[in-house]
C-alpha positions in Angstrom: -21.7 -22.9 -1.9 -21.3 -22.8 -5.8 -18.3 -21.6 -7.7 -20.4 -18.6 -8.9 -21.0 -17.6 -5.2 -17.5 -18.0 -4.3 -16.5 -15.8 -7.3 -19.0 -13.3 -6.3 -17.6 -13.2 -2.7 -14.1 -12.8 -4.2 -15.3 -9.7 -6.1 -16.8 -8.3 -2.8 -13.5 -8.8 -1.2 -11.5 -7.3 -4.2 -13.7 -4.1 -3.9 -12.9 -3.9 -0.3 -9.2 -4.3 -0.9 -9.2 -1.5 -3.5 -11.0 0.6 -1.0 -8.4 -0.2 1.6 -5.6 0.5 -0.8 -7.3 4.0 -1.6 -7.6 4.7 2.2 -3.8 3.8 2.5 -3.0 6.3 -0.4 -5.1 9.1 1.3 -2.8 8.7 4.2 0.3 8.6 2.0 -0.8 12.1 0.7 -1.1 13.4 4.3 2.5 12.2 4.8 3.5 13.6 1.4 2.1 17.1 2.5 4.2 17.0 5.6 7.2 15.9 3.7 6.9 18.6 1.2 6.8 21.2 4.0 9.7 19.8 5.6 11.7 19.4 2.4 12.0 15.6 3.1 12.7 13.0 0.4 10.0 10.7 -0.7 11.7 7.6 0.0 12.6 6.3 3.4 14.4 3.2 3.2 14.2 2.2 6.9 10.5 2.9 6.8 10.0 0.7 3.8 11.9 -2.2 5.3 9.7 -1.9 8.4 6.6 -2.0 6.2 8.0 -5.1 4.4 8.8 -6.9 7.7 5.2 -6.1 8.9 3.7 -7.7 5.9 5.9 -10.6 6.2 4.8 -11.2 9.8 1.1 -10.5 8.9 1.1 -13.1 6.1 3.0 -15.5 8.3 0.4 -15.0 11.3 -2.4 -15.8 8.7 -0.6 -19.0 7.5 0.5 -17.4 4.1 3.8 -17.5 2.6 5.7 -14.5 4.2 7.6 -13.8 0.9 4.3 -13.0 -0.6 3.6 -10.5 2.1 7.0 -8.8 1.3 6.0 -8.8 -2.4 2.6 -7.1 -1.5 4.5 -4.5 0.7 6.6 -3.7 -2.5 3.7 -3.1 -4.5 2.1 -0.9 -2.0 5.3 1.0 -1.4 5.9 1.5 -5.1 2.3 2.7 -5.4 2.7 5.1 -2.6 5.9 6.5 -4.3 4.1 7.0 -7.5 1.2 8.8 -5.7 3.7 11.1 -4.0 5.6 12.0 -7.1 2.1 12.7 -8.9 1.4 14.9 -5.9 4.5 16.8 -6.2 4.2 17.1 -10.0 0.7 18.6 -9.7 1.9 20.9 -6.9 4.5 22.3 -9.1 1.9 23.3 -11.9 
């Protein structure tokens, strides 16, 4: 395999990752709709910590640094919070 072929494969994987993140945010919006109806806070510290632990374990299971899994979880959590805030702002207009 050449470096160009490997880079094309990375590009394909990146597209799948972006699609999976979009799918995750679609689920976040479903949860936000429920939270909005039930007058719940956007942040759920307990759930956020569970997600961080989940990613730590997933990374460890795949022989990757667990702290990087935790960092990825933080990025996904903050993205979800941003999406929820945008949802609420649009809803108020």
